[in-house]
C-alpha positions in Angstrom: 0.0 0.0 0.0 1.4 3.4 -1.0 2.1 5.9 1.7 -0.5 8.7 1.7 1.0 12.1 1.1 -0.4 15.5 2.1 0.3 18.0 -0.7 -0.9 21.5 -0.2 -2.2 23.8 -3.0 0.6 26.2 -2.5 3.6 26.8 -0.2 5.7 30.0 0.3 9.4 29.7 -0.3 11.1 31.5 2.6 14.9 31.1 2.9 17.4 32.2 5.4 18.0 35.4 3.3 14.5 36.6 4.0 14.8 35.8 7.7 18.1 37.6 7.9 16.7 40.7 6.2 13.7 40.8 8.5 15.9 40.4 11.6 18.0 43.4 10.3 14.8 45.5 10.4 13.9 44.2 13.9 17.3 45.3 15.1 16.8 48.8 13.6 14.9 51.8 15.0 12.6 51.9 11.9 9.6 49.6 11.6 7.6 51.7 9.2 8.2 54.5 6.7 11.9 53.6 6.5 14.6 52.9 4.0 13.7 49.2 3.3 10.4 50.2 1.8 12.2 52.5 -0.6 14.7 49.7 -1.3 11.8 47.3 -2.1 10.2 49.8 -4.4 13.5 50.5 -6.3 14.3 46.8 -6.8 10.8 45.9 -7.8 10.7 48.8 -10.4 14.0 47.7 -11.8 13.0 44.1 -12.0 9.7 45.0 -13.8 11.3 47.6 -16.0 9.1 50.5 -14.8 10.1 54.0 -13.8 8.2 54.0 -10.5 6.9 51.6 -7.9 4.6 52.4 -4.9 4.5 49.7 -2.2 1.0 49.1 -0.6 -0.5 46.8 2.0 -2.3 44.7 -0.6 -2.9 44.3 -4.3 -6.5 45.5 -3.7 -5.1 48.8 -2.3 -2.8 49.1 -5.4 -5.8 48.7 -7.7 -7.9 51.2 -5.7 -5.1 53.8 -5.8 -4.9 53.3 -9.5 -8.6 53.9 -10.0 -8.5 57.0 -7.8 -5.3 58.4 -9.4 -6.9 58.2 -12.9 -9.9 60.2 -11.7 -12.5 57.4 -12.1 -15.6 58.3 -10.1 -19.4 58.5 -10.1 -20.9 56.4 -12.8 -17.7 56.2 -14.8 -17.6 52.8 -16.6 -14.6 50.5 -16.5 -14.5 47.4 -18.7 -13.2 44.4 -16.9 -13.5 40.6 -16.5 -16.1 38.6 -14.6 -13.6 35.7 -14.2 -11.4 37.0 -11.5 -10.9 37.6 -7.8 -13.6 40.0 -6.7 -11.1 42.8 -5.8 -10.6 43.7 -9.5 -14.2 44.8 -9.8 -14.7 46.0 -6.2 -11.9 48.6 -6.6 -14.1 50.3 -9.2 -17.0 50.4 -6.8 -14.9 52.0 -4.1 -14.9 55.2 -6.2 -18.6 54.8 -7.2 -17.7 53.7 -10.7 -19.4 51.0 -12.7 -17.8 47.7 -13.6 -18.8 46.7 -17.1 -18.0 43.0 -17.7 -17.2 41.3 -21.0 -16.9 37.6 -21.3 -13.6 35.8 -21.5 -11.8 33.4 -23.9 -12.0 29.7 -23.2 -8.4 29.1 -23.9 -6.6 32.0 -22.1 -9.3 32.7 -19.4 -8.7 36.4 -20.1 -11.1 39.0 -21.5 -12.2 38.3 -25.0 -10.9 41.4 -26.8 -13.3 40.9 -29.7 -16.1 41.9 -27.2 -14.6 45.0 -25.7 -15.4 47.5 -28.4 -19.2 46.8 -28.3 -19.1 47.4 -24.5 -17.6 50.9 -24.9 -20.0 53.8 -24.3 -19.6 57.6 -23.7 -19.3 56.8 -20.0 -16.4 54.4 -20.5 -13.2 55.8 -18.9 -10.9 52.8 -18.6 -10.2 49.2 -19.3 -9.0 47.0 -16.5 -7.7 43.7 -17.9 -6.9 40.9 -15.4 -4.0 38.7 -16.2 -5.6 35.5 -15.0 -3.5 32.7 -13.5 -0.3 34.3 -14.6 -1.0 34.8 -18.3 -1.1 38.3 -19.9 -4.3 39.4 -21.6 -4.1 40.4 -25.3 -2.6 43.8 -24.5 -1.8 44.6 -28.1 -5.5 44.8 -29.0 -6.5 46.4 -25.6 -4.0 49.2 -26.1 -5.1 49.8 -29.6 -8.7 50.2 -28.4 -7.6 52.4 -25.6 -5.8 54.7 -28.0 -8.8 54.7 -30.4 -11.3 55.7 -27.7 -8.9 57.7 -25.4 -9.3 55.3 -22.5 -7.0 54.6 -19.6 -5.7 51.1 -19.0 -5.1 49.6 -15.5 -3.4 46.1 -15.5 -4.4 43.8 -12.8 -1.1 41.9 -12.8 -1.5 40.5 -9.3 -1.2 37.0 -10.6 1.3 37.6 -13.3 4.6 39.1 -12.1 7.2 38.8 -15.0 4.6 37.4 -17.3 5.1 38.9 -20.7 3.1 39.7 -23.8 5.2 40.1 -27.0 8.2 40.8 -24.9 6.6 43.4 -22.7 6.3 42.7 -19.0 2.9 42.6 -17.3 2.0 45.8 -15.5 4.2 48.0 -17.7 2.1 48.1 -20.9 -0.9 50.2 -19.6 -1.0 53.4 -17.6 -0.2 51.4 -14.5 -0.2 47.9 -13.1 -1.0 46.3 -9.7 0.6 43.3 -8.0 -0.3 41.3 -4.9 2.0 39.3 -2.6 -0.3 37.0 -0.7 1.4 33.8 0.4 0.1 31.7 -2.5 1.5 34.2 -5.1 4.8 33.7 -7.1 6.5 35.9 -4.5 5.1 36.8 -1.1 5.4 39.4 1.6 2.7 37.7 3.7 0.3 40.6 2.8 1.3 43.4 0.5 1.1 44.9 -3.0 2.7 47.2 -5.4 1.6 49.7 -8.0 4.0 50.4 -10.9 3.9 53.1 -13.5 5.9 55.3 -15.9 3.6 58.2 -15.4 4.9 61.0 -13.1 1.5 62.2 -12.1 0.1 58.7 -11.2 3.2 58.1 -9.1 2.9 61.4 -7.3 -0.8 60.9 -6.5 -0.6 57.2 -5.5 2.5 57.8 -3.3 0.6 60.5 -1.5 -2.7 58.7 -1.2 -1.2 55.5 0.2 0.0 57.6 3.1 -3.0 59.5 4.2 -2.7 62.1 1.4 0.5 63.6 2.5 1.9 66.5 0.5 4.6 66.1 -2.1 7.2 67.0 0.5 5.9 64.1 2.7 6.1 66.3 5.8 4.6 65.0 9.0 0.9 66.0 9.6 0.8 67.9 6.2 -2.1 66.4 4.2 -3.1 68.0 0.8 -5.7 65.4 -0.4 -7.9 62.6 0.8 -5.7 59.5 1.4 -5.7 56.2 3.1 -3.5 54.1 5.3 -2.3 51.8 2.6 1.3 51.7 3.7 3.4 48.6 4.2 5.7 48.2 7.1 9.5 47.7 7.0 9.2 44.0 7.9 6.9 43.4 4.9 9.3 45.4 2.7 12.2 43.3 4.0 10.5 40.1 2.7 9.8 41.9 -0.5 13.4 42.9 -1.2 14.6 39.4 -1.0 11.6 37.8 -2.7 12.0 40.2 -5.6 15.6 39.2 -6.0 14.5 35.6 -6.2 11.5 36.2 -8.4 13.1 35.4 -11.8 14.1 32.0 -10.4 10.7 31.4 -8.9 9.1 32.0 -12.3 11.6 29.7 -14.0 10.9 26.9 -11.4 7.1 27.4 -12.0 7.5 27.2 -15.7 9.5 23.9 -15.3 6.8 22.5 -13.0 4.1 23.5 -15.4 5.8 21.8 -18.3 6.2 18.7 -16.2 2.5 18.7 -15.4 1.6 19.3 -19.1 3.7 16.4 -20.2 2.5 13.9 -17.5 -1.2 14.8 -17.6 -1.7 14.8 -21.3 -2.5 11.0 -21.3 -5.4 11.4 -18.8 -8.8 11.2 -20.6 -11.4 13.7 -19.7 -9.3 16.7 -18.7 -8.4 19.8 -20.6 -5.0 21.3 -19.9 -4.2 25.0 -19.7 -2.8 26.7 -22.8 -0.4 29.6 -23.3 -1.5 32.1 -26.0 0.9 32.9 -28.8 3.3 35.7 -27.9 2.9 35.2 -24.2 5.4 33.9 -21.6 3.3 32.4 -18.7 4.2 33.3 -15.1 2.1 30.4 -13.8 0.3 31.5 -10.6 -1.7 28.3 -10.4 -2.1 25.2 -12.6 -5.8 24.7 -13.5 -7.3 21.8 -15.4 -10.9 21.6 -16.7 -13.2 18.7 -16.4 -16.9 18.2 -17.1 -19.1 20.2 -14.8 -21.0 17.0 -13.7 -17.9 15.5 -12.2 -15.9 18.5 -11.1 -17.0 18.7 -7.4 -16.6 14.9 -6.9 -13.1 15.0 -8.4 -12.1 17.7 -6.0 -13.6 15.8 -3.0 -11.8 12.6 -4.0 -8.5 14.3 -4.6 -8.7 16.0 -1.2 -9.4 12.6 0.3 -6.1 11.3 -1.1 -4.2 14.2 0.4 -4.0 16.1 -2.9 -5.4 19.5 -2.1 -7.5 20.9 -4.9 -10.1 23.6 -5.3 -12.6 25.3 -7.7 -11.5 28.6 -9.0 -13.2 31.4 -9.6 -16.5 29.9 -8.5 -18.8 31.7 -8.7 -17.8 34.4 -11.1 -17.9 38.0 -9.9 -21.2 38.8 -11.5 -22.8 35.8 -9.7 -21.7 36.8 -6.3 -24.7 37.6 -4.1 -23.9 41.3 -3.8 -23.5 41.8 -7.5 -26.7 39.9 -8.4 -28.7 41.9 -5.8 -27.2 45.3 -6.7 -27.0 45.0 -10.5 -29.4 42.3 -11.5 -26.8 39.9 -13.0 -28.0 36.4 -13.6 -26.7 33.0 -14.8 -26.1 33.0 -18.5 -24.9 36.6 -18.7 -21.3 35.6 -19.4 -21.5 31.9 -20.5 -17.8 31.2 -21.1 -16.7 32.6 -17.7 -19.5 30.7 -16.1 -18.5 27.4 -17.8 -14.9 27.9 -16.6 -16.1 28.5 -13.1 -18.0 25.2 -13.2 -15.2 23.2 -14.8 -11.9 24.5 -13.2 -9.9 22.4 -10.8 -6.7 23.9 -9.3 -4.0 21.3 -8.5 -1.1 21.7 -6.1 1.5 24.0 -7.6 4.6 25.4 -6.0 8.3 25.3 -6.9 9.4 23.1 -4.0 7.2 20.2 -5.3 9.3 17.0 -5.5 9.1 14.5 -8.3 7.4 12.1 -5.8 4.7 14.6 -5.1 4.1 15.4 -8.8 3.9 11.7 -9.5 1.5 11.3 -6.6 -0.8 14.0 -8.0 -0.7 12.4 -11.4 -1.4 8.8 -10.2 -4.4 9.9 -8.0 -5.8 12.2 -10.7 -5.6 9.4 -13.3 -7.2 6.8 -11.0 -10.1 9.0 -10.0 -10.7 10.3 -13.5 -10.7 6.6 -14.7 -13.6 6.0 -12.3 -15.5 9.2 -13.1 -15.3 9.1 -16.9 
C-alpha cells in the first residue's frame, strides 16, 4: 500500500536570506516609513522595467489607488473581466464607478478582446484587464482600443509578475499595473502589494494617497488630499526585497513544473489542460485543469481525500456573487464562457518546491479518480 502524502495547494518559499533581512529590520529603529520600503520599491521597479513603484498593503489597495489616481468616479464605466478575484471589480465600486463585464476566452481565461469595443459607451473611462492565473491578456489589442477611444488602462497583474506579452512585462504596458503578494503568489510578503507606472502624475498621487494624502514633501501631519492608510511596514518590505531578487528563479521553477505537469497529464482522458497564448510567456500563478461540470466537485472531493489539495477557481464568477446579483441584476447566462470555466476548473497543487514524488502522486491519483468518473 502506498504511503499517503499530504500535498498543499501552495507553499511560500522563505529562505534564510528573508529571515536575515527581517531580523535586520527588527534590530533597527525603523519599523515603518523607513529605508527598506524604498529599497523594495526600487528593486521591484528595476525588475519589472518600470520608472516608479509604490508599495502598498495589498494588491487590492494598489488597484484602488490606480482607480482614484486616474480620476474614475461617479458612474464612470470601467470594462473588466467577470472571471477574476472579486477585488478587481470592487476597486471600481470603491470610487462609485461601474464595472462593465465582458466575457472571456475559453483558452486563455482572459477578457475576449473581440467583445470590448461593443461594450464601450460615452461613459467608459478605462479598461481593466486581469492577467488570470499568470497569463497576460491580449494587451496589443487592448492598447489599440484604448488609443482609439482615449481610454486609460489599468493592468491587474496581481497573478502575473514577470509574465510577458510580445516581450513586454505585465503591468508595464498600460498606464499602471497592480501586483499582490499574498502567500500563494509567485512571490510573497505575507500581505502586501505594489503599483508600478511610468507616469509621473500617477506616481505622485498614489505615493501620497497610500500615506493619508501627505503632500509632495511628505512632511509629518501635512495632508493635501484625501488619502488612506495603505502603507506597508518595514518587515513586509524586507521580505519583498529578497523575494523580488529571487522572483526570476521562482518563475523559471514554476515554468519547469508547469511543463512537467503538461507532459505527464496529457494522457489522462477527460481533462483539458491550460494553454499559453501565442506571444505570451506564462508566469504560472496556479495550474488549472478543466473537467466536465458534472464530475468537477466529486473530483475535488476525492483528490482531497487522497491528500492532494485541490479547489474550484473562480467559482462563482464575480457577477454571480450575491452582492452583484442583488445590486446590478446579474443572472446566470450573462457571461457563459466565464461561467463554464467556473463550473469546470480544478486547481492542482503548484509550488516550486514540489518533489518528483509529489508530482507523481498527484498524477497517479488524478488518473485513477478520472478513470472512475469518466
